[in-house]
C-alpha positions as CSV (number, residue, x, y, z in Angstrom):
1,M,-6.9,13.0,-27.2
2,V,-5.0,12.6,-24.0
3,F,-5.8,13.7,-20.5
4,S,-2.8,16.0,-20.3
5,D,-4.1,18.2,-23.2
6,L,-5.4,21.7,-22.8
7,F,-8.4,21.0,-24.9
8,F,-9.3,18.0,-22.7
9,L,-8.7,19.9,-19.5
10,F,-10.7,23.0,-20.4
11,V,-13.2,22.0,-23.0
12,F,-13.9,18.2,-23.2
13,L,-13.8,17.5,-19.4
14,P,-15.9,20.5,-18.3
15,A,-18.5,19.8,-21.1
16,F,-18.7,16.2,-20.0
17,L,-19.1,17.0,-16.3
18,I,-21.8,19.6,-16.9
19,L,-23.9,17.2,-19.0
20,Y,-23.2,14.3,-16.7
21,S,-24.4,16.4,-13.8
22,F,-27.6,17.2,-15.6
23,G,-28.0,13.5,-16.3
24,K,-27.5,12.8,-12.6
25,L,-30.4,15.2,-11.7
26,I,-32.7,13.5,-14.2
27,D,-31.7,10.0,-13.0
28,R,-32.4,11.0,-9.4
29,G,-35.9,12.0,-10.4
30,V,-36.4,8.6,-12.0
31,S,-34.9,6.8,-9.0
32,R,-37.5,8.3,-6.6
33,N,-40.1,6.2,-8.3
34,R,-38.1,3.0,-8.1
35,T,-36.8,0.7,-5.4
36,S,-33.2,1.0,-6.6
37,S,-31.0,3.8,-8.1
38,V,-30.6,3.9,-11.9
39,H,-28.2,5.8,-14.1
40,P,-29.5,5.6,-17.7
41,V,-28.9,9.3,-18.6
42,E,-25.6,9.4,-16.8
43,N,-24.5,6.2,-18.6
44,A,-25.7,7.6,-22.0
45,V,-23.6,10.8,-21.5
46,L,-20.6,8.7,-20.5
47,V,-20.9,6.4,-23.5
48,I,-21.3,9.4,-26.0
49,F,-18.3,11.2,-24.6
50,S,-16.3,8.0,-24.5
51,L,-16.9,7.4,-28.2
52,L,-16.1,11.1,-29.0
53,F,-12.9,10.8,-26.9
54,Y,-11.8,7.6,-28.8
55,A,-12.8,9.0,-32.2
56,W,-10.9,12.2,-31.7
57,G,-7.8,10.9,-33.4
58,E,-9.0,7.8,-35.2
59,P,-12.7,8.0,-36.1
60,V,-12.7,4.8,-38.3
61,Y,-11.6,2.6,-35.4
62,V,-14.7,3.4,-33.4
63,L,-16.4,1.0,-35.7
64,L,-13.9,-1.7,-34.9
65,M,-14.5,-1.2,-31.2
66,L,-18.3,-1.1,-31.6
67,G,-18.1,-4.3,-33.7
68,S,-15.9,-6.0,-31.0
69,V,-18.4,-5.0,-28.3
70,L,-21.3,-6.3,-30.3
71,V,-19.7,-9.7,-30.9
72,N,-18.7,-10.0,-27.2
73,Y,-22.2,-9.1,-26.2
74,F,-23.8,-12.0,-28.1
75,I,-21.0,-14.5,-27.1
76,G,-21.4,-13.4,-23.5
77,R,-25.1,-14.2,-23.6
78,M,-24.3,-17.7,-25.0
79,V,-21.6,-18.2,-22.3
80,D,-24.1,-17.3,-19.6
81,R,-26.6,-20.0,-20.6
82,A,-26.6,-23.2,-18.6
83,S,-25.8,-25.6,-21.5
84,S,-23.0,-27.9,-22.7
85,L,-22.0,-25.2,-25.2
86,R,-20.8,-22.7,-22.6
87,K,-17.2,-23.8,-22.8
88,T,-17.3,-23.8,-26.6
89,A,-18.8,-20.3,-26.7
90,L,-16.1,-19.1,-24.3
91,A,-13.3,-20.6,-26.4
92,F,-14.8,-19.1,-29.6
93,G,-15.0,-15.7,-27.9
94,I,-11.4,-15.8,-26.8
95,I,-10.2,-16.9,-30.2
96,V,-12.2,-14.1,-31.9
97,N,-10.7,-11.5,-29.6
98,I,-7.2,-12.8,-30.0
99,L,-7.7,-12.8,-33.8
100,V,-8.8,-9.2,-33.8
101,L,-5.8,-8.2,-31.6
102,G,-3.5,-10.4,-33.7
103,T,-4.6,-8.9,-37.0
104,F,-4.2,-5.3,-36.1
105,K,-1.2,-5.6,-33.8
106,Y,0.9,-8.5,-35.0
107,A,0.1,-9.3,-38.6
108,G,2.7,-7.0,-39.9
109,F,5.3,-8.2,-37.4
110,I,4.7,-11.9,-38.1
111,A,4.8,-11.3,-41.9
112,G,7.9,-9.3,-41.6
113,S,9.6,-11.9,-39.5
114,L,8.7,-14.6,-42.1
115,R,10.1,-12.5,-44.9
116,G,13.3,-12.1,-42.8
117,I,13.9,-15.9,-42.9
118,G,13.1,-16.1,-46.6
119,V,9.3,-16.9,-46.7
120,P,7.8,-14.7,-49.5
121,V,4.7,-13.3,-47.9
122,P,3.3,-9.8,-48.3
123,V,3.7,-7.5,-45.3
124,P,0.4,-5.8,-44.5
125,D,0.5,-2.1,-43.6
126,I,-2.2,-2.0,-40.8
127,A,-2.3,1.0,-38.4
128,L,-2.5,0.1,-34.8
129,P,-5.8,1.2,-33.2
130,I,-5.1,3.1,-30.0
131,G,-5.9,1.2,-26.8
132,I,-6.8,-2.1,-28.6
133,S,-4.7,-4.2,-26.2
134,F,-6.6,-2.8,-23.3
135,Y,-10.1,-3.1,-24.5
136,I,-9.5,-6.6,-26.0
137,F,-8.2,-7.8,-22.6
138,Q,-11.2,-6.3,-20.9
139,S,-13.5,-8.1,-23.4
140,I,-11.7,-11.4,-22.5
141,S,-12.1,-10.5,-18.8
142,Y,-15.9,-10.1,-19.4
143,L,-16.3,-13.5,-21.1
144,V,-14.2,-15.4,-18.5
145,D,-15.9,-13.7,-15.5
146,V,-19.3,-14.6,-16.9
147,Y,-18.2,-18.1,-17.6
148,R,-16.9,-18.5,-14.0
149,R,-20.2,-17.1,-12.7
150,E,-18.2,-14.3,-11.0
151,A,-20.5,-11.7,-12.7
152,P,-23.8,-12.0,-14.6
153,A,-23.8,-11.5,-18.4
154,Q,-24.8,-8.0,-19.4
155,K,-28.3,-8.1,-20.7
156,K,-28.0,-4.6,-22.2
157,F,-25.6,-4.0,-25.1
158,F,-25.4,-0.3,-24.1
159,N,-24.1,-1.2,-20.6
160,L,-21.4,-3.5,-22.0
161,L,-20.4,-0.8,-24.4
162,L,-20.1,1.5,-21.4
163,Y,-17.7,-1.0,-19.7
164,I,-15.5,-1.4,-22.8
165,S,-15.4,2.2,-24.0
166,M,-15.3,4.1,-20.7
167,F,-13.0,6.9,-21.6
168,P,-11.1,7.3,-18.3
169,Q,-9.3,4.0,-18.7
170,L,-10.0,3.2,-22.4
171,I,-6.6,3.9,-24.1
172,A,-4.0,3.1,-21.4
173,G,-5.7,1.3,-18.5
174,P,-5.7,0.2,-15.8
175,I,-7.2,-3.1,-17.2
176,V,-10.5,-3.0,-15.4
177,R,-12.1,-6.4,-14.9
178,Y,-15.7,-6.7,-15.6
179,G,-16.5,-8.3,-12.3
180,S,-15.0,-5.4,-10.4
181,V,-17.3,-2.8,-11.9
182,A,-20.4,-4.7,-13.1
183,A,-22.5,-3.7,-10.2
184,E,-21.4,0.0,-10.5
185,I,-22.7,0.2,-14.0
186,D,-26.3,0.0,-12.8
187,S,-25.9,1.2,-9.2
188,R,-23.2,3.6,-8.0
189,H,-22.9,6.7,-5.8
190,A,-20.1,9.3,-5.6
191,T,-20.0,11.0,-2.3
192,A,-18.4,14.4,-1.7
193,K,-15.3,12.7,-0.4
194,D,-15.2,10.5,-3.5
195,I,-15.3,13.6,-5.7
196,S,-12.7,15.4,-3.6
197,D,-10.3,12.5,-3.5
198,G,-10.9,11.8,-7.2
199,V,-10.1,15.4,-8.2
200,F,-6.9,15.4,-6.1
201,R,-5.8,12.0,-7.5
202,F,-6.4,13.3,-11.1
203,L,-4.3,16.4,-10.4
204,I,-1.5,14.3,-8.9
205,G,-1.5,12.2,-12.1
206,L,-1.4,15.4,-14.2
207,G,1.6,16.6,-12.3
208,K,3.4,13.3,-12.7
209,K,2.9,13.4,-16.4
210,V,3.5,17.1,-17.2
211,I,5.9,18.2,-14.6
212,L,8.0,15.1,-14.4
213,A,7.5,12.6,-17.3
214,N,7.6,15.2,-20.0
215,Q,10.8,16.7,-18.7
216,F,12.5,13.3,-18.5
217,S,11.3,12.5,-22.0
218,E,13.4,15.4,-23.3
219,I,16.5,14.1,-21.4
220,A,16.0,10.5,-22.6
221,D,15.5,11.5,-26.2
222,Q,18.5,13.8,-26.1
223,F,20.8,10.8,-25.4
224,L,19.0,7.7,-26.6
225,K,17.8,9.0,-29.9
226,S,21.2,10.4,-30.8
227,D,24.0,8.8,-32.8
228,M,25.2,5.8,-30.7
229,S,28.7,6.1,-32.0
230,A,28.9,9.6,-30.4
231,L,27.2,8.5,-27.1
232,S,29.4,8.6,-24.0
233,T,29.1,6.0,-21.2
234,G,27.7,8.6,-18.9
235,G,25.2,9.7,-21.5
236,A,24.0,6.1,-21.9
237,W,23.4,5.8,-18.2
238,I,21.8,9.3,-17.8
239,G,19.6,8.6,-20.9
240,I,18.3,5.2,-19.7
241,I,17.8,6.4,-16.1
242,A,15.8,9.3,-17.5
243,F,13.7,6.9,-19.4
244,T,13.2,4.8,-16.3
245,F,11.7,7.8,-14.6
246,Q,9.8,8.9,-17.6
247,I,7.9,5.6,-18.2
248,Y,7.0,5.3,-14.5
249,F,5.7,8.9,-14.1
250,D,4.0,8.7,-17.5
251,F,2.1,5.5,-17.0
252,S,1.4,5.8,-13.2
253,G,0.3,9.4,-13.9
254,Y,-2.2,8.2,-16.5
255,S,-3.4,5.5,-14.1
256,D,-3.8,8.1,-11.3
257,M,-5.8,10.3,-13.7
258,A,-8.0,7.4,-14.8
259,I,-8.7,6.3,-11.2
260,G,-9.4,9.8,-10.2
261,I,-12.0,10.5,-12.9
262,G,-13.6,7.1,-12.2
263,R,-13.8,7.9,-8.5
264,C,-15.6,11.1,-9.3
265,L,-18.2,9.1,-11.3
266,G,-18.7,6.5,-8.6
267,F,-16.4,3.8,-10.2
268,H,-13.7,2.2,-8.2
269,F,-10.9,1.1,-10.6
270,C,-8.1,-1.1,-9.4
271,E,-4.7,0.3,-8.4
272,N,-2.1,-0.1,-11.0
273,F,1.2,0.9,-9.3
274,N,2.6,0.6,-5.8
275,H,6.0,2.4,-5.8
276,P,7.7,-0.3,-7.9
277,Y,11.1,1.2,-7.7
278,C,11.2,0.6,-4.0
279,S,11.3,-3.2,-4.8
280,R,14.1,-5.4,-3.5
281,T,13.6,-8.2,-6.1
282,I,12.3,-8.4,-9.7
283,T,9.4,-10.6,-8.4
284,E,8.4,-7.8,-6.0
285,F,8.8,-5.3,-8.8
286,W,6.2,-7.1,-11.0
287,R,3.8,-7.2,-8.0
288,R,4.0,-3.4,-7.9
289,W,4.3,-2.5,-11.6
290,H,1.2,-2.5,-13.9
291,M,-0.6,-4.6,-11.3
292,S,-3.8,-4.9,-13.4
293,L,-1.8,-6.6,-16.3
294,G,0.1,-8.8,-13.9
295,S,-3.1,-10.0,-12.1
296,F,-4.8,-10.6,-15.5
297,F,-2.0,-12.9,-16.7
298,R,-1.9,-14.6,-13.4
299,D,-5.6,-15.4,-13.1
300,Y,-6.4,-15.9,-16.8
301,V,-3.3,-17.6,-18.1
302,Y,-0.8,-18.7,-15.4
303,I,-3.2,-20.4,-13.0
304,P,-5.3,-22.1,-15.8
305,L,-2.0,-23.4,-17.3
306,G,-1.2,-25.1,-14.0
307,G,0.5,-22.3,-12.1
308,N,3.0,-23.7,-9.6
309,R,1.5,-27.1,-9.6
310,S,2.9,-28.4,-12.9
311,R,5.4,-27.3,-15.6
312,Q,6.1,-24.2,-13.6
313,F,9.1,-23.1,-15.7
314,L,7.2,-23.5,-19.0
315,N,4.1,-21.6,-17.5
316,I,6.3,-18.7,-16.4
317,L,8.0,-18.5,-19.9
318,I,4.6,-18.6,-21.6
319,V,3.2,-15.8,-19.4
320,W,6.3,-13.6,-19.8
321,F,6.4,-14.2,-23.6
322,L,2.8,-13.0,-23.7
323,T,3.6,-10.1,-21.5
324,G,6.3,-9.0,-23.9
325,M,4.1,-9.6,-26.9
326,W,1.3,-7.6,-25.3
327,H,3.6,-4.5,-25.1
328,G,4.4,-4.4,-28.7
329,A,4.9,-6.3,-32.0
330,S,8.7,-6.2,-32.0
331,W,11.5,-8.7,-31.0
332,N,12.8,-6.3,-28.3
333,F,9.5,-6.7,-26.4
334,I,9.6,-10.4,-26.6
335,I,13.3,-10.4,-25.4
336,W,12.2,-8.0,-22.6
337,G,9.4,-10.3,-21.4
338,L,11.6,-13.4,-21.5
339,Y,14.4,-11.5,-19.7
340,F,12.1,-10.7,-16.8
341,G,10.5,-14.2,-16.9
342,L,13.9,-15.9,-16.6
343,I,14.9,-13.6,-13.7
344,V,11.6,-14.3,-11.9
345,F,12.1,-18.0,-12.2
346,I,15.7,-17.9,-11.0
347,E,14.7,-15.8,-8.0
348,K,12.4,-18.5,-6.8
349,F,15.4,-20.7,-6.0
350,T,18.0,-18.1,-5.2
351,I,17.2,-14.5,-4.0
352,L,13.7,-15.1,-2.5
353,P,14.7,-17.8,0.0
354,L,17.6,-15.7,1.2
355,S,16.0,-12.2,0.9
356,G,15.4,-12.0,4.7
357,K,19.1,-12.5,5.3
358,L,20.6,-10.2,2.7
359,P,21.2,-6.4,3.3
360,R,18.2,-4.4,2.0
361,P,20.4,-1.7,0.3
362,L,22.1,-4.5,-1.6
363,L,18.8,-6.0,-2.7
364,H,17.5,-2.6,-3.8
365,M,20.6,-2.0,-5.9
366,Y,20.3,-5.4,-7.4
367,A,16.7,-4.9,-8.4
368,L,17.3,-1.3,-9.7
369,L,20.2,-2.4,-11.9
370,L,18.1,-5.2,-13.5
371,I,15.1,-2.9,-13.9
372,V,17.1,-0.2,-15.7
373,A,18.7,-2.8,-17.9
374,G,15.2,-4.1,-18.7
375,W,14.1,-0.6,-19.8
376,G,17.2,-0.6,-22.1
377,I,15.8,-3.7,-23.9
378,F,12.3,-2.1,-23.9
379,Y,13.4,1.2,-25.4
380,F,15.2,0.0,-28.5
381,E,13.1,-1.8,-31.1
382,D,16.2,-2.0,-33.4
383,T,18.2,-4.9,-31.9
384,S,21.4,-3.8,-33.5
385,V,21.1,-0.3,-31.9
386,M,20.2,-2.0,-28.6
387,V,23.4,-4.1,-28.7
388,R,25.4,-0.9,-29.4
389,F,23.7,0.9,-26.6
390,F,24.5,-1.9,-24.0
391,S,28.1,-1.9,-25.3
392,T,28.3,1.8,-24.6
393,L,26.6,1.4,-21.2
394,S,29.1,-1.2,-20.2
395,G,32.0,1.3,-20.8
396,S,33.1,0.6,-24.4
397,S,32.8,4.2,-25.4
398,A,36.0,6.2,-25.8
399,V,34.3,9.0,-23.9
400,H,33.0,8.3,-20.4
401,W,31.7,11.7,-19.4
402,D,31.2,14.9,-21.3
403,F,29.7,18.4,-20.9
404,T,26.3,17.3,-22.2
405,V,26.0,14.7,-19.4
406,E,27.1,17.2,-16.8
407,S,24.6,19.7,-18.0
408,A,21.7,17.2,-18.0
409,V,22.5,16.3,-14.4
410,F,23.3,19.6,-12.8
411,D,21.1,22.0,-14.8
412,R,18.1,19.8,-13.8
413,F,19.4,18.7,-10.4
414,W,16.1,19.4,-8.6
415,L,14.1,17.5,-11.2
416,W,16.2,14.4,-10.4
417,I,15.8,14.9,-6.7
418,T,12.1,15.4,-7.0
419,A,11.8,12.2,-9.1
420,I,13.7,10.1,-6.6
421,V,11.5,11.4,-3.7
422,F,8.2,10.8,-5.5
423,C,9.2,7.2,-6.4
424,M,8.9,6.6,-2.7
425,P,5.6,6.3,-0.7
426,V,5.6,10.0,0.2
427,R,1.8,10.2,0.5
428,K,1.8,7.3,2.9
429,W,4.5,8.9,5.0
430,A,2.6,12.2,5.0
431,E,-0.7,10.5,6.1
432,N,1.2,8.7,8.9
433,L,2.7,11.9,10.1
434,H,-0.6,13.7,10.0
435,S,-2.3,11.0,11.9
436,S,0.4,11.0,14.6
437,L,0.2,14.8,15.0
438,F,-3.6,15.1,15.0
439,E,-6.5,13.1,16.1
440,E,-8.5,11.6,13.2
441,S,-11.7,13.6,14.2
442,S,-10.0,16.9,15.2
443,V,-11.2,20.0,13.5
444,L,-7.6,21.3,13.2
445,G,-6.4,18.1,11.7
446,A,-9.2,18.0,9.1
447,T,-8.8,21.7,8.2
448,L,-5.1,21.3,7.8
449,S,-5.5,18.2,5.6
450,V,-8.1,19.8,3.3
451,S,-6.1,23.1,3.1
452,T,-2.9,21.3,2.2
453,K,-4.6,19.3,-0.5
454,I,-6.2,22.4,-2.0
455,I,-2.8,24.2,-2.1
456,I,-1.1,21.2,-3.6
457,A,-3.8,20.8,-6.2
458,V,-3.9,24.4,-7.2
459,V,-0.1,24.6,-7.5
460,I,0.0,21.4,-9.7
461,L,-2.7,22.7,-11.9
462,V,-1.2,26.1,-12.5
463,V,2.3,24.7,-13.1
464,S,1.1,22.0,-15.4
465,V,-1.0,24.4,-17.5
466,A,1.9,26.8,-17.8
467,M,4.1,23.9,-19.0
468,L,1.5,22.6,-21.4
469,V,1.3,25.9,-23.3
470,G,3.4,25.4,-26.3
471,A,4.4,21.8,-25.3
472,T,5.4,19.6,-28.2
473,N,6.1,16.3,-26.4
474,N,3.0,15.3,-24.5
475,A,1.8,11.8,-25.7
476,F,1.4,9.0,-23.2
477,L,3.8,6.1,-23.9
478,Y,1.3,3.3,-23.2
479,T,-1.2,4.5,-25.8
480,R,1.2,2.9,-28.3
481,F,0.5,-0.5,-26.8
């Protein structure tokens, strides 16, 4: 099940909210007799619906997730104890989590690679559980945060299950660190503003996914999944630029929806995107793109390895190798990760020291070209097809422009313009304009702000629902990883 699904929007989500609201009423009655607020019924409803959400497409893998949570629960209790075995327990927990991820995500890839060089090993056919990369990383986050005393170990298995299985961010992030939501599992409060902002954020994400990402998916597939020998140079550029827009609006849309639902429930998930295509360097791009993954590798891998203090180049390559591997069990993802890692390292001694002296438009163009090239590596799992694509992209095709390319550009002209505009910080500009025209506390300003949000939300919902009826291409890209 995905958020941009009519069943989710009009059956699953309303049913959840109704039962969650009843749970809130019951919990409020219990809280009156206690010194602090409690959420046992709300949490129970959230866990049940999270398990239903995950089991919708793959019921058997719910058992895997439950087993993973159970193991991490007991290891977390061991890590929390003040004994000499804390570090051993942490190492054991990390190894177990990596083995689970490695078995289901990388066993086939490793065995296939060994067979490719002549080692006669069987290649297992293991289906990839949806969202396993995300919930395994959150499990590691839990163990490390407990070890560092940044959060207490969870004494209740049910509450740890809630953290790991919470459906808003379960299958495609953002990667929510345990320390950032530990307190909110037991004590949280969603104000009217939280709910209003959460609903609006959810609908913005829905619009990104349905109105923009799905349309760019059709354009990207039209060119990039076609016969490479018949692809024109213009088609290669239009196809990969369409994919560049698709993956951004798809993934940032999901993150917006996850953050919005969490906000309505009283959880504050971390931001995951900050207009990454406005970047002037690749280093800046990776500070703006999938920020929860970047901060995870920085704090749990790069800094413990020594960071900038020692073996910096090796540390960067390790982090970016792992970043590529995290995205998928294929050589193109490893190449993609190392490609960006090498650029980030080179920028430290070239572009970054001079960035204040170079023209901004030139830097933006530099970054965008490297980003688009990176998505070319990311898209093609077959390296031979990838090589042929880049050859066509560089102008080797006998045809540089054709009617198909012209149609993709001009028939959807306003789609391209809208995408370009919404890659920019439009909301920030609108808020700044609003604050400059109206006083923060003025009735007119508040009324105008609320009315505008309602109109935008209703339009997005109506248009999205209309486009979802009969839609055949609606899956989120990052559920594959």
